[in-house]
N, C-alpha and C positions, 0 to 999 in steps of 0.2 A: 506172866504171859505177855505177849506183845501188846503195845498200846493200840487201842482202837480210836477211830475218830470220835471226838466228843459228841455224844448224842444230846437230844432234847428230852428232858425228863417229863413224862406225861402224868405219872402218878406214883405214889410210894405206898406199899403194903407194910405197915409197921409190924403186923403179926408175923408174917412170913419173911420179913426182912428182904423184900424184893422190890424192884422198881421197874415200871413199864417205861421203856425208852424208845425214841424214834430216831433213826439215823438219817443223814442227808439223802440216802438212796430211797427213803420212804419206808424202809423195813421197820416194823414195830416188834420188839421182843421184851420178855420179862427176864431180868438178871438178878441173881442173888448177890448181896454186897460182898460176899467172900470171893466172888469171881470177878469183881470189878477192878480195873486198874485205877491209877491215881486221878486221871482226868475225869473218869466216870464218877468216882466217889465225890470229887469236888462238885460236879454238876448236881448230884443228889443232895449234897449238903446245902448248896445254894438254893435248891428247890425247897428244902426244909427250913431255910433261913437260919442255918447254923452260924454261930459267931466263932470265927477262927482264931482271933487274937493276933492276926498278922496275915501276911500273904500266904495262902494255903499251899501254893506250889513250892514254898520254901520248907515246909514241914515234911517229915518222913511219911511213908506210906502207912506204917503201923499207927502213927499218931492220928492221921486223917481217918483211918478205918475205925479207930477207937472213938473218935468224935461222932462218927455216924452211928456206931453202936449205941452210944450214950443218948443221942437224939432219938433213936428208935425205942429207947426204954431199957437199954442193957446196962452194962457196967458204967461206973462213974467216969467222968471225963478225966483223962490222965493229964499230968502236968506236961506241958509241951517241952520237948528237948530244946536246949538253946539253939537259936538259929545260927547256922554257920556264918562266920564272917568271911567275906570274900578276900582272897589274897590280893596283895597290891598288884594291879595289872601291869603286865609288861608293855613297854612301848610298842604299839601296833595300831594299824588303822581301826578306828572305832566303827561298829555297825551303825547303820542309820537309826535314829531314835524312832519311837513309835509314831510320832507326829508326821514322819515322812513316809507312811505306808503307801500313799498314792504313787510315790516314786517306785516302790517295790512292785506295785501292781502293773506298771508299764511293761514288765517282763513276762507277763502272763501270755502263754500261747493259746491260740484259739482251740477250745475243746468243745466238742459237740455235747450238749446236755443229754443226760440219760433219759429225759422225758420232754414232752412239749409244753408242759404246764409252766406257769410262772414260778411255782415252788421249785421245780426241777432246774430251771435256769438259774435262780438265785443260789441254790445249793451247790451247783457246779462252779459258779463264780467264787464262792467262799472256799471250796476245796482247792481250786486252782491257785488262789491267793496263798493259802497255807503251804502248798507244795513249793512255792517259789520264795519263801521267806529265808533270809540269812539266819545262820545259827545264832542263838543268843536272844532271840526275840520270843517273848512269852506268847505261845500259840493261842492259849486261852484268851489272853487279853486282845489279841488281834481279831480273833473270832468275834468277840463281843463288839469291838469297834465296827467290824464289817457288818454285823447284824444290825447295829444301831443306824449306820449309814443307809443300809438297804431299807429299813423300816421308815426312816425319815423321807426317803425318796420313792416309796412304794407306789403312791398314787401317780406320780409322774411317770414311773416305769410302766405301770399298767396302761396309762393313757397313750404313751409312745408305742407300746406293743399293739394296742388296739388300732391306732392309726396306721401302723405299719401293716398289720393284717388286712385292714380295709384297703390300703393302697395296693397291696399285692393282689387282692381279690379283683379289684377293678381293672388292673392292667393284665391280669393273667389271660392268655389267649384261650378262647372258648371255641370248641368245635363240636357241632352236633352231628351225629351220624344218623342217617335215615336208611332204614332197611326196607327196601321195597319188596312186594310180594314175590316177584320173580327172582329174588336173590341178589339184586344189585344193591350196592351200598353207596349212598351219596353223602357228602360232607358239606355242612354249612358253617361258614365262619361267623363268629360273633354270638352274642347272647340272643336267644330266641324267646318270644313271648311265652308265658306259662301256658296259654291256651293253644299254642301252635300245634301240639300233637293232636288235640281234639279236632281242630279244623282240618288237619291233614287226613285224619281217618275218614272224615266226611267226603273230602274231595277224592280220596282213593276209591270210594264207592260211586263216583261220578254223580254225586248229588250237588245241586246248586245250593249255595249257602248265602244267607242274608246276615251279615255281621252288624250288630247294633251296639253302639258305644259312644260315649262323650268324645269331644274333640281331643285329639292327641293320644288316644289309647293304642295306636299302632295298627289299625285295621288295614290300611293300605300296605304297610310293610309285611304284615302276615300274608296277604294275598301274593305279593311278589315273591317272598321266600318260599311259599308253598309251590309256586310254579317251578322254582329252581330245584326244590326237593323232588318233585315228580318228573323233572326233565321235560316240562311242557313250555311252549312259547307263551309269552305274557303280553297282554295289551290292556290298557286302561283308558277310561273316558270319564271325565267329571261332568256331571249334569247340572243344569241350572234352569231357570224359568224360560230362557230363550232357546233351549235345546229343541231341535226339531226331529221329525221322523227321518229326514235325510241324513242326520248325524249317525243314525243307526244303519240304515239300509243302503245309503248312497243315493246317487241320482244320475240321470243321463243329461249330457250337454245338448245344446241345440243341434249339434251334428250327430247326435245319437251315440256318443261315446260314453260308456258307463264309467263313473267315478266311484270307486269302492271306498270302504271304511275298514277300520281295525276290527269292528264287530264282524263284518263279512269275512275278513281274513281268518279270524279264529273259528267262526262257525263252519266255514268250508274246509279249512285245513287243520283244525285242531288247536287246542291250547286253552289257556284260562283268560277270560275276559272279565275285567273288573269294572262294574258300574258304580263309580264313586259318587257320593252325595246323591244317591238315587232318590231320597225323599225331598230333594230340592228341584227335581225335574218337573216339567209340565206333565200333569197326570194323563193328558190325552195321548202322549207318544208312547207311554209305557205299555199300552195295550198291544202295541206292535210286537212286543217281546213275547207275548203269551204263546204264540204258535212256535216260536223258536225254542222256548224253554220246555215245552211239553211234547212237541211233535218231532218227527224225523225230517221234516222239510220246512222251508220258509220261502215266501215269495220276495224276490228282489227285483229292482227295475229291469234287470236283464234276463229274468226268468227264475224258475224254481231251483233252489239249491238244497242238496241233501246235507243234513247235519253230520259232521264228522263225529266218529265214536269217541274221540278224545276231547270234545268240546265241553267245557264246564263254565258256568256263569257264577260270578261272585258279586253280590250287591253289598254296599257299605253305606250306612246311614246313621244319623244321630238319633233318630226316632224309629218307631215301629211302623211308620207309614200311616199313622192315624191323624196327621195334621200338625199344625203349629203347637209349640209348647212355650212356656214362659222363657225358657232359655234359648230355644231355636224357633224364633218367630217366623222365619221364612220358609218353614217346611210345609210341604203339601201332602194331602192324603194320597195313598196309593190304593188302586183298585184291589179288591179282595181276590180277584182271579189271578192277578199278578203275584200277590203275596203268597198265594197257595202253591206257587211253583218253587218256593224256597224252603229250606230248613233254616230256622232262626237260631242265632246264638248271641248271647250277651258277651261283649268283649270288655273286660275290666282293666283298670290301670295295673300294670305289672311294675312294681317298684324296682325289680332287678333291671328292667329295661331303662327305667328312669335313672338309676345309678350309672348305667353304661353311657347314657346320653350326657350326663353331667361330666363323667370322667373324660369323655371324648373332647371336651372343651379345653382340657389342659389346666384347669383351675387347681390350685394347691389343695391337697387332700383334706387339710383341716378346714379350709373355707368351704370346700365342696360338701363335707359332712355336715357342717353347720347350716349351709344353705338348704340342703335337702330336708333337714329336720324342720327348718322354718316353713318351707313350702308344704310339707306334710301336715304340720300343725294347723296351718291356714286351711288346708283342704278338709281336715277333720272339723274345724270350726264351722266351715261352710255347711257341711252335712249336719252338724249338731244344731245349728241355728236355722236350718232350712232355707238358706239364702240361695237366690237364683244367680249364682256366680260360678264361673268355670275356672278351676285351678288344675290345669292339665300338666302332664310332663313337659310340654313345651315351655311352660312357665319356668320349670326347673332348668331346662337347657338354656333358654334365653337369659335367665338371671345369672347363670354361671358364666356366660360370655361377658355379661356386663361387669360382674365382679372381677373377672380376669382382665378386663380393660381398665380397671381402676375405680369403678363406681362403688359407693358404699352399700351396705346391706339395705339401708333405708331407701336409697335411690332405686336399687334393684327391685325391692318389693313393691314400690310405687308404680314402676313401669311394667311389671309383669303380672302381679297378682291383683293389686287394687285397681289399677287402670281407670282412675277416675271414679271409684266407688264413692257413694255418699258417706259423709262422716259417720253416721250411725252404723252403716254397713262395715266400714273400715274398722271401727272400734271392735265389732264382733269378730271380724275375720282375724284380727291381731290379738285376740284373747290368749294370754299365756305365751305369747311370742316374744322372745328376747332378741332385740336387734343390737 
């Protein structure tokens, strides 16, 4: 019968004289020894640790089959037939010795592996190598050499494939499709926050939302992307202790000319208005918002204005509006009547967004992977030890820029994560971190 590719022997049934073998394609079958060819019988003999008394490929098929029968408990081992002596070679170009296999391998044509797993890739490489060998080379010996080389470099191959997969994931264009209720489909470029769909559902219902999250979680970006997804104009204002009522409603000049604001524009003509850092605002001015957020009209310096049906307010803060915390000492309490106008949602760190931020810096993928692992270990340590330290995705992005500029990992961690932390704090933050 025609020779099959030499399989890997998984087990041998001595009673039934069969062997369970696995081929490079992944197929596993049971074969009786009487149906095996020479290569397959040699593989079974090697699996059973048969002593051949010479190079098995030089013996006859009957002799090899008899050796296997004997090892399985059958008839005694026969006396091997004399090994044929090769005739004196005629003058001709000699085939390359086994040691020059890499030269043979350079003629391999690119062949798509039959599967996407690492085993499939390796199996295809070995098959391609065998298909391109010159006549006269021991196929079994070359297979063993190839398998040895592959095994020795397996960890390196796995690492390279993992890095390649990560690099492809980071640079692959990402497009998010938004299907609006009236049938329109909008597309957003880039990676979107994991909680973006939830925020969008709330805004589609014209509900005002208060997003609460630590610094750098992407609250502002979520608000801006939501306006694009819904096809609404977007305006934003960042609040602080010096913000005044006129920052919201505008004012009249000495000549009686009304000077408007972005808030007035969105309230009257529709769109999303983001009140960023709302918990940093002077509490006295936020009461001005109550009528605008709950009623259909609002008083401005030049008169009453009707609220547009497409007006939606988004608030973003680091706290729930209950006052200062150990991490955010400058935050002010927000009146309960104002908070009652909002639906609240915690916005967490999305590591996919963090990966995209690091990738956008252009940092080498190996360094980028190591750096994000360092930052995330530091972040976990901060949580485990209950430290009042912020390790946001901005630390990942800033550190990646520093590394790309030539700074060391130690310098980058000092300037982005530790930032002057006390020695006892730094020690805890860097627990288990390899720089």
